[in-house]
N, C-alpha and C positions, 0 to 999 in steps of 0.2 A: 503493499500500499503506500503510496506516494504523499508526502504531506501536502496539504492543501495551499491553494495560491496565496491565502492570507498569511498562513506561517510562513512563507518565505519571504513576502514583503516585509512583515515584522522584523525577521531576524536582519534583513538587509537595513531596516531603518535603525536597528541597534548596532550595528557594525559602522554605519555613518554617523550615529550619534557618539558613539565613544571615539573615532577618530577626530570629529571636530572639537569634542571635550579635551584631548591630549594634545590637540595644536592650539586650542585657547590657553591651556594649562601651561605649555611651552613659551607662548607668547608673552603671558604674564610673568613667568619666570624671568625671561631675558629681559622684560620692562624692569623688574626689580635689580637684575644685574647692572645693567646700563645706567640707572639712575643715581646721581650723585646730589646729596644734600651736604650744605655747608663746605663742598670740595671733599667730601668724603665719600668712598662707595656706600650705598645703602646697605649692602649685604656684609659690609667688613663687620666683625674680623673673619668670616667664614670665605669670602671671595673676596679680595685676596686673603689665602688662610693666614691667620697668626694664631699659633695655639695658645699663648700666654694669654692674650686678650679674650680668646674663646672660652677659655677657662674661667676667667674672670667675669665674662659675662653669663655663663651657665651657673657659676656658684653663687653669683650676687653678693659679693662681700660688702658689709655696709662701709658707706661713703666715708665717716671719719677715720676708718681703718687703712683705708687706701693711700699710699705714699707716691705713688708715679702715676705720671699724667699718659694719656693715649699716646702710644708711638705714632697712629696715624695722623695726629695733627702736627708732628714734627716740632716738638717743643724746644724753647731754647734750654731752659731748665726741667730735666726729666723729673726732678722731685718736687713735689708739692710742699708748701711751707705749712707747718702745725698751724691749725687754726685753734685756738682754745675756746672750747665751748663752756659756756658759764653755767656754774654749779648752782644747786640751790640757797648755798650759803651766799654765794657771792651777789645773786639776784635779790636776797633778803638785806644785804647790807645797803646795796644800792637803794633798793625802798624805804629803808631807814633813814638813809641820807636825805634823801629827796623829802620825806616827812618832817625832818627836821629843818631842812631848807624852809620849807613853806612855812613851818611856826615860826621861825627867826623873822622872817618879812610880815608876818602877820602882827607880832608883837610890836615891831617898830613903826607900824602906821597907826 
């Protein structure tokens, strides 16, 4: 028994649909590969491959613990300067100093 005409048509449609899907997928991927944002390839660090940057991207180390700038931007100084994050005690001291300064202004007037 031969397959009916409609099953042959449906199988051809499935083949053409999958061909178009993969062509569209390749066009999308090539667009991502060719795109540059801020003079940096969109797919970096995977294309062109950079192992250390890829590991940094996948493992997602918190920003305060990162000491190096990304190599793709060609930094003059590869090391970042330490940024001191304010502690709660430091914030409390600043608030206290601000309140005492306001009190002094109110007393003088």
